[in-house]
N, C-alpha and C positions, 0 to 999 in steps of 0.2 A: 272521571274518565275512566274507562271500562279497564279492568285487569288486563294486562298482557299476559298471554301464555307462557310458562316456563319454557327456555329452551331445552332441545331435545339433549341429552347427557352426551358427553363426549368420551371418546373410547381412550384409556391412557394406560390402563394394565396388558400384561402379557396374557396369551392363551398359554395355559397349561396343557401338559400332555395327559391322556388317561393313565397311563402307566408311569409312576414314580419311580419305579426299581430298577430302571437301567443303569447297569455299573457305569460310573465314570472314574477315570483315571487321570489324576492332575500333574502335569509336567511344570515345575514351579513351584514356588512356595514363598514368592517375596509379597510386598505391600497388596497387590492387586489380587492374587490368587488368596492371601490369607484373611486379608481385611473388606475383602468386595465379594469375590465368587463364593467362598465357601459360607460366609456368613447369609447370603442371600439363598444358596441353595438348600442350607440346613432350615432356614425358617420356612420354605417351601414344601420340604420333604423328599427333596431330590437325593440321590445316594452318590455321594463321591465314596467310592470303597478303596482307593490307592493313591499314593502320591509319591514324588519321588523330587530330588532338587539336587543343584550343582552342589550344594552343601548339606550334607546328611542330617546333620544336628539339626539345622534350621528346618527341614522337612520332618523332623520328629517329634519339634514343636509344634509345629503347625498342625500334625496329626492329631496328636494328644488334645489340642486346644478344640478341636473338630471331630473327634471321634471317629476318626479315619482308622479302619483297623489295621492295614497293610504299608508299610512303608519299605520302598526298593531304593538299593544304593545307585541305581542307573535307571532310566526309563527304557532301556533295552529288557532290562529284568521284569519291569513292570508290565511290558508287552507282552509278556508270559503269562501274564494272568489272565484266565480265560474268562474272568467274571467282568473285565473292562469291555466294554462295547463301545464307547465314547470316550475321546480323549480331548481333554482342556489344556492347551499350551500355551502356557504364559511364558515366554523366554523372551530376550532381545531378539529384535528384529533381523540383525544379521547372524543368527542363529538358528531362525525359523525354517528355512529350507533345507538345513540339513536334518533337522529334526522331523519335518513331516515326511524326507526321504525315507527315513527309519520306519515312521509309523504306518505309512502306506502298504509296507511289505507285509503286515500282522492280518491275518485272514478273518478275524474275529471281530475288528475294528469297522462300525459302519458309519461313524460320524466323526467329524474334526471341530472343536473351536478354536479357531487362531486369533491371538491377538491382533490389533491393527498397531502399526503400519502391516500388511501382508508382505513382508520382507522390505529390503532397503529401498526397494524400487519398482517400477511395472514389470522390468523384464523377470526379476524374482517372482512378483506376485502371479504373473502368467504361466510359470514355471509350477509354483504351488498348485494353482487351481488345476493344471495339466495333469498333475501326478494323483491329485484326489480323482479327476474325472477317470482317468486310465484304471484306476483302484476300484470304481464303483462306491466310492466314499463320499458321505455328503459333506461338505465343508462349508460351515457359517463363520463369518468375521466378527471380532467382538466389536463392531462399533456401536458403543453401548450408550452414546448420547441418544441416540435413537429411540431409547427407553426412556429417558428423561421423562417425569411423568407431563411435564408442561410441553415440553417438544413434541411428543406423541398428541398431546391434546390438540395441540394447535394444527400437528398434521391433520387430525380428524376434521376440524373447522375448515382448514383450506380445502380439503376434498371433498367434502359436504357441500361446498358452493356457499359458505353463509358469508365469506368475504368478498364474492364475485371474482372478478378478473385478477389475479396479482399485479401489483403495480410496482412497488418497491419494499425490498426486505433488507433489513440491518441486523447485524449481532455486533455488539460492542463490549469487548473483553478488557476489563482492567484488573488483573488478577496475576498473583506470582505462583506458576506452580511448582509442585515438586517435581524438580530434575532427578532423571535416573544417571549416576556415573556410566555407564556404558556409552550416554550421548557423546560423550567428549570423544571417543575414537569414532563416531560418525561425524562429528561437526554440526550437529543438528541441535537447534534448540526449540525452536516452535514449529512450523510449518508440517512436518511430517507427525509430529508426536502431539500437539495442541490444536493447531488449526486443521488438523484432519478431520477432527471432530464437526468443526463448524461447516469446513467445505463439505462434508458428507450430509450434514442436515439439510444444507440448502439444497442439495440434490434429493434427499428424502421428501422435504416440502414440493419441490417444484420442478425435479428431473434434472437432466443434464443440462449444462449451459453451452453457447454456442462459442465462447471464447472467455478468456479469464485475464486479467491485468494484476501483476502482482508487484509490491513494492516492499523491499526489507531494508532494515538497518539492523547495527548490532546491539545487543544488549548490554548496557554500561557493567552490569552487575555479573555477568557471566564471563569467568576468566580464560576459557578455552578458546581457540580460532573457532569461529562460526559464522555464517554468513544471517542466518534467518531470524534474528533477535524479534524486534518489533515488525509484525508484518501487516500490510494493508491489501485488499483484495477487492476486485471489481469483478461481478460474474455477469455477462450479458446474456440475454435470452431474444431468440428471435420474435416473439411475442412482443418485447418491448419491455418485460420487466427488468428490474436492474436490481443485482444484490450487493451489500457492503457489508464488508467484515474487517474490523478492526482489533487485533489481538496485541494488544501492549501488555508485555510481561514486565515490563520496567514498572509503569504505575507511578514514576516520580520516586524520588528518594524514601521510599515507604519502610524499607529495613535500613535503612541510614540514617533515621531520626526525624523525617518528617510525619506529619499525620497522615493518616492512610485514607485513601477513598478507592474501595477494592468492591469490586462485583462485575457481574455479566448481566447484560440486558439484549433483548431481541424486540424488534418490530416489525409486524409485518403490515402493510395496507395493501387495500384491495379495492376495487371501484365500489364495493357494497359494505364495506368494515374494515375494522381496523383492529390488530391482536399486539398487545404488549405483554411482555413475560420477563421473567426475571430468574434466573439459573442460581439455584441455592448451594452448590458445591464449594464456592469458595469459602465456606463457614464451616467445612467440615473439619473435625469430628463432629461438632454442633448438628443436631438434626435438622435442618432447614430445608422444608418443601419449597420446591421452584413454583413460581407462581406463573397464573396467567389472567389476563381480563380482556375481555373484548366487548364491542358495540358494531352494532350494524344499521344500516337505513332503517331497517324494518322496523327496529324495537327502539332505537334513540338512546339506550340507558347502556351502562356497563354492566356486563357478566361476570362474575368472579366464582369459577368453579373452586372446588376446596378438594384436597386429599392429604394424606397422612405421610405417603411414602416418600422417599427423597433419592436422588440419583444414586449417591455412594451410603450405602452398599444396595438399595433394593432393586436399582432399575439393572443390576447384574444378573439376575435372575433372568431377564427377558430373552438374550441371546441364546442361552443355554437351553429354555424352554421353547423357542422358536427352532432349534436345533432337534429336540427331542419330537416335538409335534411334527415337522418336518419326516422323521423315522418313521413315525405311525403311519402318517397319512400317503408315505412312498411320495412325497413333493420337494421341493426347492424352498427352503427359507428365503424370505424375502431379503435377508444380508448375506446371500450365498455368494460364494466366488467370485463368478462371472459378475454380479452385480457390483461387487467391490474393486472390480478392475478399473470400472469408471471412476471410482474414488481416487484410487490411484493414479491414474492418469490424469484425473484435475489436478494432484498434489505434485506430481512432476512436471506438470505445465507451468505451476506456479513458479518452481525453481528455475524454469526455462526463461520464464517471462522477466522474472527479478533480475536474473543474470543478463538478459538481453536488452531491457527496458523497452520492451512492447508487448502488444497483447497477442495472445498465442492463441488459436484457433484448436477446438477440440472436436475429434473425429469419433467418441463414443458418447 
């Protein structure tokens, strides 16, 4: 049998800006900022120059750890620092709108990277997008699962046409995320915090669905009142494509004495190929790269691309790099505010669907 040609390489790394010296000001010094954003930024040579946090001592510890020269008591003070051109905002979603209202008043600010979710609902997200638009500030939303190396490589595979027309895609999560204390005052557990990654990934791979059906049950482990513990989702596309997501944050009594069976897998089936993936972050802090294997009708064998990078923390470089490249090229990042409104609309539709026990049509 003649040798088959090697498949074309897949694009899974972010494009870096030519200028790495843009001053970044950081609002927030929690886990995501300290252990993900700043680790990835420093590794790539980006320049966080200032930081502030609700707890000044925590901001000082993070600044020392990451060699950030300026620590400010408030973000209002930090915004007076003329070196700061881009602001990385990592605050709880119910605080985000007020922070953005203040940031956009600073004339030297050219770009904002905001955490997902972009506020507590679609209405707040629309206000944030409009504030940035009116101020002429480029907004990028930190939907960082798009920069997981396997997710990004699979996107390239789909859009290159290797799998043919998409038929069925599934994401199956059996994992226990690290919940944040502020979630209790929101009454959220999964959909707006974890499932938003998977819903956005389906949009990244396939575009906007026509309708969604969601079903929730409470998580037995979570003590505060909530509605969206375990989440099941079906996304319908006019093409016939169907997407299924299972976000099981209970996973059985894994923390109560039973053996663990934890992991996140995905599967994309097309008319001409099949892709299988596994997401590595549940094993964090152990560095575990996500994986991808795929086979097409033209080859009949499995291809298994390899990389050393991991989602946590390496992929967190991607959204900031995308924002900086957009500023260099006077363009919009792919994960811009207007694009993210469709993700926020999808999340809101999931809550409506689960509440009303019906499929909900989408108009974005």
